[in-house]
N, C-alpha and C positions, 0 to 999 in steps of 0.2 A: 441237358446238352446245350452248349453255347452255339451261337450262330457260326463261329469260326470252326468249331469241332464238327458241326454238321457239314460244312463245306469240305473239310478234310476227308470225312467219311465218304462223301459222294465222289470225291476225286479218286478214292481208292477202289471204287467199284468199276469193274470191267465194263466198257461200253457206254459209260457216262462221261460225255465231254461237254464243252460249252453250249453247243447247239442243242443237245438233248436236255441239258439242265434248263435252258431258256424255255423250251416247250413245257417242261414239268412245272416251272415256276408260274407259268401262265395259268395253270390249272390249280396248283396246290399252294402257291404263295411261298411261304417260308421253307427253307431246306429241311427243317426238322419235321415238317408235315409230310414232305416227300418220303422221308425214311420210314414213316409209320403207316404209309398208305398200303392198301391191299392190292393184290395182283390184278383183280378185275378193274379197280380204279386206275391203276397205272396203265393198263392196256387201252384205256379210252383216250390216252394222250397220243397225239399225232406223232408217229415215228417210234413209238415204244412197242417192241415185239414181245413175245413170251419170254425169251431168254433174258432180255434186259429187265423186264418187269420182275422176273423171278430173282434176278441178281440184286435188285434194289430191295425187294421185300425181304429177302433172306440175308441182307448185308451183314448182320452180326455173326453169321456162320462163316463168312469168308474174309471179312475185314477185321484186322486187329488194330482198332483205333488207338488203344492205349499205348501199344508199342510204337506206333507212328508218332504219337505225341511225345513220347520219351526220346525218340530219335531226334525230333526237332529240338528239344531242350538240350540234349547232349551235344549237339552240333552248334549250340548258341545261335539258332535260327528262329524265325517266327513266320507266321503266315498272315498275309494281308488279303483282304477281299475288296471288291469294288465299293463297298459301303465305307471303307476306311479312307481317311484323308490322305494317307501316305500313298495310296494306289495311284499309279501314273495317270494323270488326267487325260492325256491324249489316247492312251490305251483304253480307257473307259469308254471313249466315244466310238470305237470301232464296232463292227457287227459281230455279235457273240464274242465279247472279250472274255479272256480267261476268268473263271469264277474264283480263282485264288492264285496267289503267287507265294512261293517259298522264298524268303529273303534272308541273306546273311550280310549284315552291314546296315546301311541306312539309305533310303530314298528321300531326298530332300526337295523342297519346293523349287529350288533352282534347277533341278534336273528336268523341269518341264521344257526348258529350252535346250534340248539335246539333239545331237546329230549322230547318226550311226555310220560307222566305217566298216565295210566288209570286203571280202575277197577270197581267193583261193587258199588252200592249205599249202600247195606246192607253188612257191613264189620265187621271183628273182630278187637280186640285191636292189634293183630299181624299185620294185614293188614294196619291199620291206622299208626302204628309206623313205619313200613317198608316204606310206601309211603312217610311219612314225612322225614324220614332219607335220603332216596335216593335223594329226591328233594332238601333237604338242602345241601347235599354234591355236587350235580351237580351245584346248584346255587353258592355255594362258589367257585367253580372252574371256574366261569364265564359263565356257560352254561345255556341258557334260558330254563325254564321248561314250557311245554305246557300241558294243560289238558282241560277238558270240563266244568268246573264250577259246576258240579253236586255235590250232597252230597256224602259222603263216600270217596273213594280213591281220587277222583278229588279234593275235598276240602282239604284233608290232603296233597296232592302234592303242591297245591298253597300255603298253609300255611307254608310248609317246605321251599319252595323257599324264601318266604318273611322273614322267620326267619333268613335266612342267608344274608338278605339285598340284595337279588338277584332279577333277572327279571323273571317274569312269565306272560304267556299269557293265557287267558281263551277264548276258542271258544264256543259260546253258541248255543243252539238249538232253540233259540227264538229271537225275536227282542230285541234291547238293552233297550227299555222302559219297558221290563218285567224283574222283579227280580225273578228268579227261580233257586234254591229253595229260598223261601222268607227269610229264616234264613241266607242267604249269602250276604245280603245287605252290611254290613260293610266290608266283605271280598272283594266284588267286587269293592268297593271304593278304597281299598288299592291296588288291582290289577291294576286299572286304573292309579293310581299314580306311580306304579313301573313296569309298562309293558303296557298291553292293554287288553280291552274287545273287542272281535271280533265276528261278526255275518254276515251271508250271507243274513239274512232275514230283511224285512222292520221293521221299528221301533216298530210298534204295533203288530207284528205277535206273537201269542202264540205258544208254542212248542207243537208238536204232534208226532205221530208215523212216520210221513214222514220226519219231520225236523231233528230229532236226528241222523239218519243214514247219512244225508247230513253233519251235524256237524262233525260226526266221520271221514268222508272222508277228511275234511279240516285238522283236527288234524293229521291224518296220512300223508297227503300230504305235509304239511309245515315243517315237522321234519325229522331229519336224522334216527331216530329210535323210536320205541314204546315199552314201558315197561308196561306189564300187571302185576299188583301187586297181586290182589286177585279178582277172578272172578269165578262164577259158569258156568255151561254148557250153560246157556241161557243168559248170561250177554251181554250187548251191547258192552262191551270191546273187546269181541271176534270179533265183526264186525270190530272194529277199527284195530285190529291185522291183520285180513284177508285183509283189504284194504291196510295196510302197506306192507304186503307181496306181494300183487299184484303190488304195485308201486315199488317193488325191494328195499324196506327199511328194515332195520334190525328189527327183532321182538325178544324181550326178555320176559321171563316169570319167575316170582318169585315162587319157590315151597312153598307148605304149608304142613300141616299134611296129610298123605296119606288117612286118614279117614274123612277129612273135605270137605264137599260138596262146601264150599266157595272157595276152591282152585282147584276144579275139572277141571275147565276151563283152568287154568294155566298148570295143568299137561297134559291135552290134547294138548296144544300148544307145550309143550316140546317134547312130543311123536312125533309130526308132524314136528319137526325141529327147533322150536324157541330155542334161546340160553338160557340156564339156568342162571338165575341171582341171585347170592347169595350176591351181594354187588355192590357198585358203580364201583369198579375196572373192573367187568365183562362188564360194559357198556363202560367205557372209553377205555379199551384195544381193543375193536372191531373196533375203528375208528383210522386210522393213523393220522387224523387231531387233535386228542387229545393225541398224543404221549407225554409221559412224565407226563401226569396228574395223571395216575393211581397210581403212587408211592407217590403222594402228599396227598392222602386221604386214610385213613384206620380207622378201629375201634380204633386202639391204637393211631392214630394221627388225631383226629377229628378237624373240623373247630374251629378256635379260633379268638377272636377279633384281637389279635396281628398279626396272619398270614393273616387274612382277609385284613388288611390294606396294605399288601405288593403287590401293584398293579403296572402295567406298564402304561405308557402314553396311554390313550384310542385311540389316533390317530395312534398308531403304529400297532394295530391289530383290526380286526372287533369286537372282544370282549376282555375284560380284563382278564388276567390270572396271577397267581403267577409268580414271576420272574424266579423261577426254571423251570417252564413250558416254558416260553418264550425262555430260552436258548436252550431247546430241539427243538424248532421250527427253530431257526436261525442257529444252528451250522451245520446241515446236513439235507439231504433229506432221506426218507425211500427208501427201494429197489424198491417199487412200484412207488413211486413218481419219482425216477430217470428214471425208464423204460418209464413212460408216458411222462415225460419232454423231454426225448431223441427223442421221436417220434413227437415232436411239433416244430413249426416254428413261425415266426411272422405273417404268413398267417392263417386265421381262418380255423379251422378244426372241423367237427362235432364229437360229442362224440363217435358215432358208428365207425367212421374212426379210432379214437384213440384206441378203443377196439380191432379192427382188427389188427392195427399196433403193439400194445404192446403185443398181445396174452394173455392178462390178463382177468379175469372175469369182467363182467360189474360192479359189486359192488366194486371191487378193484380199477378200473379205476375212478369211480365216487368219491370214498373216496380219492384217490390220488389227483384228480383235486381239491377237496375241500381243502386239505392240502396245495397244491401249491398256491391256492388263498390266504390262510391265510399268507403264506410267501411272498405274493406279487410277485410271479414268473409268474403267468398266470392271464388272465382276462377272464371272461365269457361274451359272447355276446348273444343277443337274439336267440332263436331257438336251444339251446344246442350246440352252437359253442364256441370254445375256441381258444386262441392264446397266445403265449408268451407275457408277458407284455412289452410294449414299455418303454424303459428306458428314 
């Protein structure tokens, strides 16, 4: 059994999630060893009760691994795990990240600099147009747009990114064999061609109240920031925003009419400290790694086919940017980037050490490190360690 197959088998066992697997791996190491462990051995692991231990020990009686592998093949999908280079690096850093992701399409290095756009399913024309415009402008700037594939704001965001011929990733709350909502079948095909469909769940798993919050955690965890465009007080988008805040990611909220219940959730987020987002400049200006981009996009200077073609060699950067933006990356470092870079050496250092040495906020250090990675001045190592890039 390969490492990937062992992860797939564990994901098919009832009661085994990322937290449980993390405890199991502390004791048994490789997933293959977990699947061959005895019940008594399994029950010595913290959090493993008799039912879960029995389910793991007798997994071959309840899990049809070969059928799942065939479903993956038939759907032209594959599974990636944290050990794979393609696995989203920001997601790998969160507490108990998903131990596998089903993927249809491709996740590329440029997707590391991604922004999520989320909101309610029931939306107004204002919300739809705003989500579409923000996603279009972000995609035009070379920034991958991530959302949840649902109707409403999610759909508008994906469509906006595709309209700019950009990349977009849809993280689904069900298995990739399920098309939900059914009306998004054609949209999902386009997303797979221009980005990827992603799910933590087995191919035939239907969505439910448990799966969608798990989906929201992935959306928040794999992106630099989350933008809530239109949401009421009970919208699942507020769950995504809350998870983003817990992960120390930037949260943005688009204001609406003061008397509109569809925007009440956004107004609540702004009161609680989310950054007010009136346009794409508010998003770009928050991240040092996007320095120089804010000035390239505005209502008076929208994306056009002529400016869209002005791209740099994709080998030069993790994602393509207009030439004017590339110049801002290569000419100089920001004040925070200089401070962090000055604390670094060719020896690996943990991000916490760099926070203490630079005396900067955690968010500023992480943003600076991301910018330095784009400039190919530092490299990230497993476990949130960094070092100056070897010349």
